[in-house]
C-alpha positions as CSV (number, residue, x, y, z in Angstrom):
1,M,-19.4,1.6,32.6
2,G,-18.6,-1.6,30.4
3,A,-15.6,-2.4,27.8
4,L,-15.5,-0.6,24.8
5,R,-16.6,-2.7,22.0
6,L,-15.5,-2.2,18.6
7,Y,-16.1,-4.4,15.6
8,L,-13.0,-4.3,13.1
9,I,-12.7,-6.0,9.5
10,A,-9.7,-6.1,7.4
11,G,-9.4,-7.8,3.9
12,E,-5.7,-8.1,3.4
13,P,-2.3,-8.3,4.7
14,S,-1.8,-4.4,4.8
15,G,-5.0,-4.0,6.6
16,D,-4.0,-6.4,9.0
17,R,-1.2,-4.4,10.0
18,L,-3.2,-1.3,10.0
19,G,-5.9,-2.9,12.1
20,A,-3.2,-4.2,14.2
21,A,-1.4,-0.8,15.2
22,L,-4.9,0.6,15.5
23,M,-5.8,-2.0,18.0
24,A,-2.6,-1.6,19.8
25,G,-3.2,2.2,19.9
26,L,-6.7,2.0,21.4
27,K,-5.3,-0.5,23.8
28,A,-2.9,2.1,25.2
29,L,-5.4,4.9,25.3
30,V,-8.7,2.9,27.0
31,P,-8.4,0.8,29.7
32,E,-10.8,-1.6,28.7
33,V,-11.6,-2.2,25.0
34,E,-13.1,-5.3,23.6
35,F,-12.7,-6.3,19.9
36,H,-14.5,-8.5,17.3
37,G,-14.6,-9.0,13.6
38,I,-12.2,-10.2,10.7
39,G,-8.7,-9.8,10.9
40,G,-5.1,-11.8,10.0
41,P,-2.6,-12.8,12.4
42,L,-1.2,-9.5,13.7
43,M,-4.9,-8.4,14.7
44,Q,-5.6,-11.8,16.4
45,A,-2.4,-11.5,18.1
46,E,-3.6,-8.0,19.6
47,G,-7.1,-9.9,20.9
48,M,-9.3,-10.6,17.9
49,V,-10.9,-13.8,17.5
50,S,-11.6,-13.6,13.5
51,L,-15.2,-14.6,12.3
52,F,-13.4,-16.5,9.5
53,P,-10.1,-16.2,7.7
54,M,-9.3,-13.2,6.5
55,E,-7.5,-15.2,3.4
56,E,-11.1,-15.7,1.7
57,L,-11.1,-11.8,1.2
58,S,-7.6,-11.5,-0.4
59,I,-8.3,-11.7,-3.9
60,M,-7.4,-9.2,-6.6
61,G,-9.1,-8.5,-9.8
62,L,-12.5,-9.1,-11.4
63,V,-11.5,-12.3,-12.9
64,E,-10.4,-13.9,-9.5
65,V,-13.3,-12.4,-7.8
66,L,-16.1,-14.1,-10.3
67,P,-15.8,-17.4,-9.5
68,K,-16.1,-16.8,-5.9
69,Y,-18.8,-14.0,-6.0
70,R,-21.6,-16.0,-4.0
71,A,-19.5,-17.1,-1.2
72,L,-18.2,-13.5,-0.9
73,K,-22.0,-12.2,-0.7
74,R,-22.5,-14.8,1.8
75,R,-19.7,-13.6,3.7
76,I,-20.9,-10.1,3.3
77,R,-24.1,-11.1,5.1
78,E,-22.6,-13.0,7.6
79,A,-19.9,-10.0,8.6
80,A,-22.9,-7.3,8.5
81,S,-25.1,-9.9,10.7
82,D,-22.2,-10.6,13.3
83,A,-21.4,-6.9,13.8
84,L,-24.9,-6.2,14.3
85,A,-25.2,-8.8,17.2
86,R,-22.1,-7.6,18.7
87,Q,-23.7,-4.3,19.5
88,P,-20.4,-2.6,19.1
89,A,-19.8,1.5,19.9
90,A,-18.5,1.4,16.1
91,L,-17.9,-0.5,12.8
92,I,-14.2,0.2,11.8
93,T,-13.4,-1.1,8.3
94,I,-9.9,-1.3,6.8
95,D,-9.2,-0.7,3.3
96,S,-10.4,-3.5,1.0
97,P,-13.6,-1.1,-0.2
98,D,-15.1,-3.8,-2.2
99,F,-15.8,-6.0,0.7
100,C,-15.7,-3.9,3.6
101,L,-17.9,-0.8,2.2
102,R,-20.7,-3.3,1.4
103,V,-20.7,-4.6,5.0
104,A,-21.2,-1.2,6.1
105,A,-23.8,-0.3,3.9
106,L,-26.0,-3.2,5.3
107,V,-25.1,-2.3,9.1
108,K,-26.0,1.2,8.5
109,A,-29.3,0.3,6.9
110,A,-30.0,-1.7,10.2
111,R,-28.6,0.6,12.3
112,P,-28.3,4.2,11.0
113,D,-27.0,5.6,14.6
114,L,-24.0,3.5,14.9
115,R,-21.1,5.1,13.9
116,T,-19.0,3.6,10.8
117,I,-15.5,4.6,10.5
118,H,-13.0,3.9,7.0
119,Y,-9.3,3.7,7.5
120,V,-7.6,4.5,4.0
121,A,-9.2,7.1,2.2
122,P,-10.3,6.0,-1.4
123,S,-8.0,7.6,-4.1
124,V,-10.8,9.8,-5.4
125,W,-8.1,12.3,-6.1
126,A,-6.6,10.1,-8.8
127,W,-9.9,9.0,-10.5
128,R,-13.6,8.4,-9.9
129,P,-14.2,11.2,-7.5
130,K,-17.7,10.1,-7.5
131,R,-16.8,7.3,-4.9
132,A,-16.4,9.3,-2.0
133,A,-20.2,10.4,-2.2
134,K,-21.1,7.2,-2.7
135,M,-19.4,6.3,0.1
136,A,-20.7,9.0,2.5
137,R,-24.1,7.1,2.5
138,H,-22.9,4.5,4.7
139,V,-19.4,5.9,6.3
140,D,-19.4,8.6,9.1
141,H,-15.5,9.1,9.6
142,V,-12.7,8.6,7.4
143,L,-8.9,7.7,8.4
144,A,-6.5,9.1,6.1
145,L,-3.1,8.1,5.1
146,L,-2.3,10.9,2.6
147,P,-2.3,14.4,4.0
148,F,-4.0,16.0,0.8
149,E,-7.3,13.4,1.4
150,P,-9.4,15.0,4.1
151,P,-10.7,17.9,2.1
152,Y,-11.8,15.4,-0.6
153,M,-13.8,13.1,2.2
154,Q,-15.0,16.2,3.7
155,A,-16.6,17.6,0.9
156,A,-18.6,14.6,0.3
157,G,-20.2,14.9,3.9
158,M,-17.7,12.6,6.0
159,T,-15.6,13.7,8.6
160,C,-11.6,12.7,8.0
161,D,-8.4,12.9,10.1
162,F,-4.9,12.4,8.5
163,V,-3.3,9.9,10.8
164,G,0.0,9.5,9.2
165,H,1.1,6.9,6.9
166,P,2.5,3.3,8.1
167,V,5.6,3.9,6.3
168,V,6.9,6.2,8.6
169,A,6.8,3.8,11.4
170,E,8.4,0.6,9.7
171,P,11.9,-0.2,10.8
172,L,14.8,0.8,8.5
173,A,17.9,-1.5,8.5
174,T,20.4,-1.7,11.1
175,P,24.1,-1.5,10.5
176,E,24.7,-5.3,10.7
177,E,21.5,-5.6,8.1
178,R,22.9,-3.1,5.9
179,A,26.4,-5.4,5.7
180,L,24.6,-8.4,4.3
181,M,24.3,-6.5,0.9
182,A,27.6,-5.0,0.8
183,G,29.6,-5.6,-2.6
184,E,31.4,-4.4,-5.6
185,G,29.7,-2.0,-8.3
186,P,26.3,-0.3,-8.2
187,L,23.3,-2.2,-6.7
188,L,19.9,-1.8,-8.8
189,L,16.7,-2.8,-7.0
190,A,14.2,-4.2,-9.5
191,L,10.8,-4.2,-8.3
192,P,8.4,-5.5,-10.8
193,G,5.3,-5.5,-8.6
194,S,3.8,-8.3,-6.4
195,R,1.2,-9.7,-8.6
196,K,1.2,-12.1,-11.1
197,G,0.1,-10.1,-14.2
198,E,2.3,-7.2,-13.7
199,V,5.3,-9.1,-12.8
200,T,4.9,-11.2,-16.2
201,R,4.3,-7.9,-18.0
202,L,7.1,-6.0,-16.7
203,C,10.0,-8.5,-16.1
204,P,10.9,-8.7,-19.9
205,V,11.3,-4.8,-20.1
206,F,13.1,-4.8,-16.8
207,G,15.5,-7.4,-18.1
208,E,16.1,-5.7,-21.5
209,T,16.6,-2.3,-19.7
210,I,19.1,-4.0,-17.3
211,A,21.0,-5.2,-20.2
212,R,21.4,-1.5,-21.5
213,L,22.2,-0.3,-18.5
214,Q,25.0,-3.2,-17.8
215,A,26.7,-1.9,-21.2
216,T,27.8,1.2,-19.3
217,H,27.9,-0.4,-15.7
218,L,29.8,-3.5,-16.0
219,T,30.1,-4.1,-12.3
220,L,26.4,-3.6,-12.0
221,R,24.2,-6.0,-9.3
222,V,20.7,-6.5,-9.3
223,A,18.3,-7.3,-6.2
224,L,14.8,-8.0,-6.4
225,P,12.7,-8.3,-3.5
226,T,9.6,-10.2,-3.6
227,V,6.6,-11.9,-2.2
228,R,6.5,-15.8,-1.7
229,G,3.5,-15.9,-4.0
230,V,5.3,-15.1,-7.0
231,E,8.7,-16.2,-5.9
232,P,8.8,-19.3,-8.5
233,L,7.2,-16.9,-11.4
234,V,10.0,-14.1,-10.8
235,R,12.6,-16.9,-10.8
236,D,11.5,-18.3,-14.3
237,L,11.2,-14.8,-15.7
238,T,14.9,-13.4,-14.8
239,R,16.7,-16.6,-15.2
240,H,18.1,-15.2,-18.7
241,W,18.3,-11.7,-17.5
242,P,22.5,-10.2,-18.4
243,V,22.6,-9.8,-14.5
244,V,20.9,-12.8,-12.7
245,P,19.3,-10.9,-9.8
246,E,19.5,-12.2,-6.1
247,I,15.9,-13.0,-5.4
248,I,14.9,-12.0,-1.9
249,T,12.0,-12.9,0.3
250,D,13.6,-12.6,3.6
251,P,12.6,-9.1,5.8
252,S,16.0,-8.3,7.1
253,R,17.8,-8.6,3.6
254,K,15.0,-6.9,2.1
255,R,15.4,-3.8,4.5
256,A,19.1,-4.3,3.6
257,A,18.6,-3.9,-0.1
258,F,16.4,-0.9,0.4
259,A,18.8,1.0,2.2
260,T,21.8,0.0,0.2
261,A,20.6,0.2,-3.1
262,H,22.2,3.0,-5.6
263,V,18.9,3.1,-7.7
264,A,15.5,1.5,-8.1
265,L,13.4,0.6,-11.0
266,A,10.0,0.0,-9.4
267,A,6.2,-0.6,-10.7
268,S,4.0,2.3,-9.6
269,G,2.5,1.7,-6.1
270,T,3.2,2.4,-2.2
271,V,6.7,0.7,-2.7
272,S,7.8,4.4,-4.1
273,L,7.2,5.5,-0.3
274,E,9.2,2.8,1.4
275,L,12.2,3.6,-1.5
276,A,11.7,7.1,-0.2
277,A,12.0,6.0,3.6
278,N,15.2,4.7,2.4
279,G,16.0,7.4,0.5
280,C,16.6,5.4,-2.7
281,P,16.4,7.0,-6.1
282,I,13.6,5.7,-7.9
283,V,12.1,5.5,-11.5
284,I,9.0,4.0,-12.4
285,A,7.9,1.8,-15.2
286,Y,4.5,0.3,-15.5
287,D,2.7,-1.1,-18.3
288,M,-0.8,-2.5,-18.5
289,N,-3.7,-3.8,-20.9
290,R,-4.4,-1.0,-23.5
291,L,-8.2,-0.7,-22.9
292,T,-7.2,-0.5,-18.9
293,L,-4.9,2.2,-19.5
294,W,-7.2,4.5,-21.7
295,L,-9.9,3.8,-19.5
296,M,-7.7,5.0,-16.4
297,R,-6.3,8.1,-18.6
298,R,-9.8,9.2,-19.2
299,A,-10.6,9.0,-15.6
300,A,-7.4,10.8,-14.3
301,Q,-7.5,13.8,-11.8
302,V,-3.8,13.8,-11.6
303,D,-0.6,14.1,-14.0
304,T,1.5,11.5,-11.9
305,V,1.1,8.2,-10.6
306,T,4.0,8.5,-8.1
307,L,3.0,9.1,-4.2
308,V,6.4,10.9,-3.8
309,N,5.3,13.1,-6.6
310,L,2.1,13.8,-5.4
311,V,3.0,14.5,-1.3
312,S,6.0,16.2,-2.3
313,E,4.3,18.2,-5.0
314,T,7.2,17.8,-7.2
315,R,7.7,16.1,-10.3
316,V,11.1,14.7,-9.7
317,V,10.7,10.9,-10.0
318,P,10.5,10.0,-13.8
319,E,7.4,7.9,-15.0
320,F,7.7,5.7,-17.9
321,I,4.0,4.4,-18.5
322,G,2.1,2.5,-20.9
323,E,3.8,3.0,-24.6
324,A,6.5,5.3,-23.0
325,C,7.2,1.8,-20.7
326,R,10.3,0.9,-22.9
327,P,14.0,-0.1,-22.4
328,E,15.7,2.7,-24.5
329,L,13.6,5.4,-22.4
330,I,14.0,3.7,-19.1
331,A,17.7,3.0,-19.3
332,P,19.4,6.7,-20.0
333,A,16.9,7.8,-16.8
334,L,18.6,5.0,-14.4
335,A,22.1,6.1,-15.6
336,T,21.3,9.8,-15.1
337,L,20.4,8.7,-11.1
338,L,23.4,6.7,-10.9
339,A,25.5,9.5,-12.2
340,D,23.9,12.3,-9.9
341,P,21.4,10.5,-7.2
342,T,20.9,13.7,-5.1
343,G,18.1,15.3,-7.3
344,Q,15.4,13.2,-5.4
345,K,16.5,13.5,-2.0
346,H,14.9,16.7,-0.8
347,A,11.7,15.5,-2.2
348,M,11.9,12.2,-0.4
349,S,12.6,13.8,3.0
350,L,9.8,16.4,2.3
351,T,7.5,13.3,1.8
352,M,8.6,11.4,4.8
353,E,8.0,14.7,6.7
354,R,4.6,15.0,5.4
355,L,3.7,11.5,5.9
356,G,4.0,11.9,9.7
357,K,7.7,10.9,10.4
358,G,9.0,12.2,13.7
359,G,5.6,12.4,15.3
360,E,3.3,10.3,17.0
361,P,3.1,6.8,15.5
362,P,0.0,6.3,12.7
363,G,-1.7,3.6,14.9
364,L,-2.0,5.8,18.3
365,R,-3.0,9.0,16.0
366,A,-5.8,6.5,14.4
367,A,-6.7,5.3,17.9
368,R,-7.2,9.2,19.0
369,S,-9.2,9.6,16.0
370,V,-11.5,7.2,16.5
371,L,-12.2,8.0,20.1
372,W,-12.9,11.5,19.1
373,V,-15.8,10.0,16.9
374,L,-17.3,8.2,19.7
């Protein structure tokens, strides 16, 4: 019997991390495994030669996609042809559904017997429930990050395993790293997102909120972890804040900030899980185009956008979304948390427990699930 050959596709850095952990898990369980496909530096370090640079697929939003639509269509066909030519035991697509599921559709049409596995379930529990049924036409098995997702996938006709969320395996700050952020006064983490649009929309609101909070917390310090792509924009938008933030891109300093902050003001997203891993109390604030907001509310299946609230089955993390995303409402919520930060602690530890903390690493659990399918 030859080596187990698998074809993996990831389209952005978060998928590259998941893919690399899955590949490491498979190598630990299978003596001979061979990887082909598309991945970033982490997957390449695990032994994949990428068909083309993954960065070509890391495009967000319709406006950004349109000019590259033809090139993307060509890449979808290329990836499907390469996957079929390699004759793998399975095609494993990781997140990036707009690209990955189109490749899976082409591959499945040509080879209905080939096992197709998708890592990261679509958020059908939040909106667009019909998406699962559409996906089931060309996906056999799903690896889910959240414990309540398998029933939605199974109802649509796919098998599905909850394999744990990668946040539970991420390293926390060491005592030496924590010392980097020591200082007088409470530390607020400002997290206005990682995309230019959301940063531009949220930074003025965050700045005004901080001004209100500083009026009652004179020694307030602010740290703002960000990504290099938006760092210049963040510097420009925050230079007139009443408390000029320390802008952080270094990973060890970011870990230190998450571990030592007294409270966080964050855009909605998976960052709430990183904060929960560090036991840092959160207020969520988010705004968007009014039409987009209206459409999202019409499609919404849940009454909260915060994963800590959903996973813990509580509603302890306050949210200020759309018209409620106003400094005069957000600042008092932050002040309340600074006065008593204990209210969210139980929900956060419960969230981490339910996401797989203390159990087998998610990459290894995902690998076992893949082997079960095969």
